[in-house]
N, C-alpha and C positions, 0 to 999 in steps of 0.2 A: 458605221452603224446604219446610216440611212441607206447606203448602197446595198447592204445585206438585206434590208427589208424589201427593197425594190426587187432584188433577185429572188427572194424566197416567197413573196406573197403571191397568191392567186388573185384573180380579178373578183375579190369578194371582201367587202367591208360591211360591217354591221354594227348596230348599237349593242353594247355588252349584254343587256338583258335579253334581247332577241337572239343573240348568238348562243347563249347557254341553253335557252329553251330548245334549240334545234340541234344541239350537239349530238353527234352520232357515237355509238358504242365503239370502244377501242381507241378513241382519240384522247391524247394527253395534252392539256392546255396549261400554259403558264400565265398567271395573272399578276401584273405589276400594278400597284395601287398607291395613291397618295393619302386617301382617307379610309381608315379601317371600317367606318360605318358603311361607306359605299361598297367596299369590297364584300362586306358581310351580306349586304343586300343582293349582290350579284350571286354569291355562293348559295344563299338561301333560295333564290329563284331557280338556280340550277338543280338543287335538291327537290324543290317543290314540283318542278316539271316531271321529275322521275317518280316521285311519290304519287302524283295524280294518276300515273299509269301503272301503279303497283310495282314499281321497281325498287330494288333493295339499295338503300343509300347509307353511306357512312360519312361522318364528319369527325376528323381528327385534328385537334388543335391544342395549343398551350392553355386554352381557356378552361375554366371550371365547367363541368358538364351542366350543372344546374343553371349557370348563367347562360350558356348556349341555348338550353331548352327554353328559357324565358324569352330570349331574343327571337328564337324561331317561332314561338307562339305569337309574339307581337307582330311577326311578319306574316301571320296567317297560316302557319303550319300546325296541324293538330298533332303535336309531338307525342302526347301520351297514347293516343290511338294508334299512331303509326309504330311506335315502339312496342306496344302491346301485340301488334300483328307481325312483329319481327321484320319490319320494313325499314326502320330507322334506328341507327346506332350512333352514339356520341361518345368519343373517347378523348382522354386528356393525355398529353405527353409533356415532358419538361420543356420550358422555354429556353431554347438554345442561345438566345440573344444575351443571356446573362454570363456567357463564358467567353473569355478572350480567345482561348484556344480550345477547340473541341477535339477530344481524342477520337481517333478512328473507330474505336470500339463503341463509343456512344452513338456515332452515326450508323453503325451497323445494327445496333439494337433498335434504333428508330425505324430502320427499314424492316427489321424483323417484326416489330410491333405492327407496322402497317400491313405486312404480308400475312400474318397469322391471326386467325385461321382462314382468312378470306381467299388466299391464293390456292388452297387445297379443296375447299368445298364451299358451296353457297357464295360464290364470288359476287361482289357488289356490282350493281349496274352503274352506280354513280359514287365516286369517292372524292372527298375534299381533303387535302392534306395542307393544313394551314399552320405550319411550324415556322416559328420565327428564328431565322439564322442571323447571327451577327455578321455583317459584311462591310465593316468599316475600314478594314485594312486589306492589303493585297493577299496576305496569308489567309485571312478569313474567307475571302472570295474564292481562292484556290481550293480551300477545304470544302466549301459549298459545292463547287463544280465537281470535285472528286466524288462527293456523295451522290450528286445527280448522275454522274456517269457510271460509277461502280456499284451503286445500290439501287437507286430509284429507277434508272433506265434499264439496268440488267434484270432486276427482279420484278418490279412493278409493271414492266412492259408486258408481262404475261397476263395481266388482268384483262378480262374481256370487256369490262365496262369502261365508261368515260371517267376521266380524272382531271381535277384542277389543283395545281399547286400555286401558292401565293407568295409574293415577295413585295415588301414595302419599298417605295422609291420616293424620296422627298419631292422631287420636281421632275416629272417624267419627260416633258418636251425637251428641255436642254440636255437631259441625260441621254436621250436617244441619239443625239448627234455628238455626244462626248467621245473623244478619241482616247480618253484616259482609262484608268483601271475600271471604273464603274461601267463605262460604255462597253469595254471589252467583256466584262462579266455578263452583262445583259446579252451581248452578242453570242457568247458561248452558250447561254441558256436557250436562246432561240434555236440554236443548232440541234437541240435535243428534244424539242417539242413539236407537236403537230399543229399548234395554233397559239395565238397570243391575244390577251386582253390588256389594253392600256386603259386603266380607270383613273381619271383625274378627279376633279371635283364632282359633286353629285350631278348625274345625268350627262356629264361630259366624258367621252371616251370612245374608243373604237376597238373592234375585235375582228380578227380575220384568220383564216386557215393559212398554214405554211406548207410549201412544197417540200 
């Protein structure tokens, strides 16, 4: 895992909040996080930077929309105003962590939901896909990678805007160097993205682009 990072990284490291503020259109980033609150802070900063420039932003997660909007407001985002102006959209999808085995059809529907109608018109400038996949077993990790390759990479790659997908990891630093199944899973994800954010405890983390 560490060797892969050395080979793939450019000479560019940044603090996660600074990284998402400067993220260019067309870049797809994977966010590994330990604390959901810190991950949410990074994602909201990503959206806020776009909204401040009148960019169209979408937040897709397993969370209830009203809860997300309250959290965004607490983070300084004028949710009602941006939604009224058709700049901000919040959607809810099923929490996939609740399923031991996810049927391929369910993963395809998730991709279709993220794609429609944004892939055809009024494409978003910034998209957050915060869907929780259960990745506790080898089969679940393989199912997740299959979705990433066959649906997310194939279809969402057509989006012109920037995108961040998130994954929880209990203890990031040891996992980066793990040669077991979890390390292999993370390594496979890095092969599919343009950049990565490792968000540990609050204010601790690093982000960089991948070649």
